[in-house]
C-alpha positions as CSV (number, residue, x, y, z in Angstrom):
1,M,-0.1,-0.2,0.0
2,P,1.4,3.4,-0.7
3,S,2.2,5.4,1.9
4,R,0.6,9.4,1.1
5,Q,2.4,12.6,1.8
6,A,0.7,14.6,5.0
7,I,-1.1,17.6,4.4
8,L,0.0,20.1,6.7
9,V,-2.6,22.9,7.8
10,S,-2.3,25.9,9.9
11,E,-3.4,25.8,13.1
12,H,-5.2,29.2,12.6
13,F,-7.0,28.4,9.4
14,R,-10.8,29.9,9.3
15,V,-13.2,30.0,6.4
16,R,-15.5,33.0,7.0
17,R,-18.7,33.4,5.0
18,D,-19.4,37.8,4.6
19,R,-21.2,39.9,2.4
20,V,-19.7,43.1,0.7
21,D,-21.2,46.2,2.4
22,A,-22.7,49.1,-0.2
23,D,-19.2,50.9,0.2
24,G,-17.1,47.8,-0.9
25,K,-15.6,46.8,2.2
26,L,-15.7,43.8,4.2
27,T,-14.8,43.3,7.7
28,L,-12.6,40.8,9.9
29,R,-11.7,40.2,13.5
30,H,-8.1,39.1,14.2
31,N,-6.1,38.7,17.7
32,S,-9.8,40.9,18.9
33,R,-9.5,43.9,16.5
34,L,-12.0,44.7,13.5
35,H,-10.1,45.1,10.6
36,H,-11.7,46.9,7.5
37,I,-10.5,45.7,3.8
38,G,-11.3,47.5,0.8
39,I,-12.5,45.3,-1.7
40,G,-14.0,47.9,-4.0
41,R,-17.7,49.0,-4.7
42,R,-18.6,46.8,-7.7
43,W,-18.4,44.0,-5.8
44,A,-21.1,45.5,-3.1
45,G,-23.6,42.8,-2.2
46,T,-21.6,40.1,-3.3
47,S,-21.5,36.9,-1.3
48,V,-17.6,36.2,-0.4
49,L,-15.2,33.6,1.3
50,I,-12.7,35.0,3.1
51,L,-9.8,32.0,3.6
52,A,-7.5,32.9,6.1
53,R,-4.5,31.5,7.1
54,D,-2.6,33.4,9.5
55,L,-2.5,37.0,8.4
56,E,-2.7,35.6,4.6
57,L,-6.1,36.3,3.2
58,R,-7.9,35.4,-0.1
59,I,-11.5,36.8,-1.0
60,I,-13.2,34.5,-3.3
61,T,-17.0,34.7,-4.8
62,H,-19.0,32.3,-2.8
63,D,-21.1,31.2,-6.1
64,D,-18.0,30.9,-8.6
65,G,-14.6,30.7,-6.3
66,Q,-13.7,33.9,-8.4
67,L,-10.6,35.6,-6.6
68,I,-11.5,39.0,-6.1
69,R,-8.6,39.8,-3.3
70,E,-5.5,38.3,-2.3
71,L,-3.8,40.2,0.7
72,T,-1.4,40.1,3.7
73,L,-3.2,41.8,6.7
74,D,-1.3,44.5,8.2
75,P,-2.4,44.0,12.2
76,T,-1.1,47.7,12.7
77,R,-3.6,49.1,10.5
78,N,-7.5,49.2,10.9
79,Y,-8.4,49.7,7.2
80,Q,-6.7,47.4,4.7
81,A,-6.8,49.8,1.6
82,Q,-7.1,48.5,-2.0
83,A,-3.7,48.5,-3.8
84,P,-3.3,51.3,-6.3
85,R,-4.1,50.8,-9.7
86,V,-1.3,50.3,-12.4
């Protein structure tokens, strides 16, 4: 019988279901502090999943899994702004 390689999952892995607010933001609690994440108004009202592993976040649409944003949470900042458009 072949041996399987172990899958390592961080202790701080979680999935959160949310809806983008009218201003295009999400809220996530980390270490008892609320952090606001800018997504963009075009996503307002969209159901999303936040995949969090420690400070690494991926935000995807709930319906089809489209990646909306990927970021590293800065715990010293309350608001996580969008990256400037290039």
